[in-house]
C-alpha angles and dihedrals in degrees: 000000000000091000095110114011088168089071093066090108089064090061106027130068115237088266123027126186109221117196113202102206112201134157091245092054145306122267131185135211129180112225135191119211088257093053090048091051089052089051090053090049089053089053090051089051090052098043109014123226105342137199113241120202119185104215099180138003121185124174131190124169107316096340126092125189116201129180120188147169121223120193118196137138136271096250102147133037112266100183105011096288123125112262111257101193091226120141116269127197120210117194114197143159136197140185111216126200111211129199125176090354096304134098111254100169139008142183114211131190125187131189093239093163090055090052091047091052093048090053091047092052091047091050091047092050091047091049092049090051096054 
């Protein structure tokens, strides 16, 4: 949720394989709990404190699917534009593989195009208002 990134070591194994699943190709990074906490802090810098809504959680054996909506604000330039401060909604989902009560691997997908379009609309509205 972003509330306590320092608690990542309670939920993540010492090394976690993160698969970034995108239409242009999959990439992988291996993260430690500390690196994941830093990643969450970067997200907080970009979007501020955000509201996290879990939309769906499905678990079977050692796999858990989660779909969520995060609502934050456009606080930092994402593609060279001036930040607008408007609310942004990020819709994402992930499948987590769990072993011994900790996440050891996950596959995450984000609606990056939707986020891009929200930023473009906000910039256009701001330009029209000046």
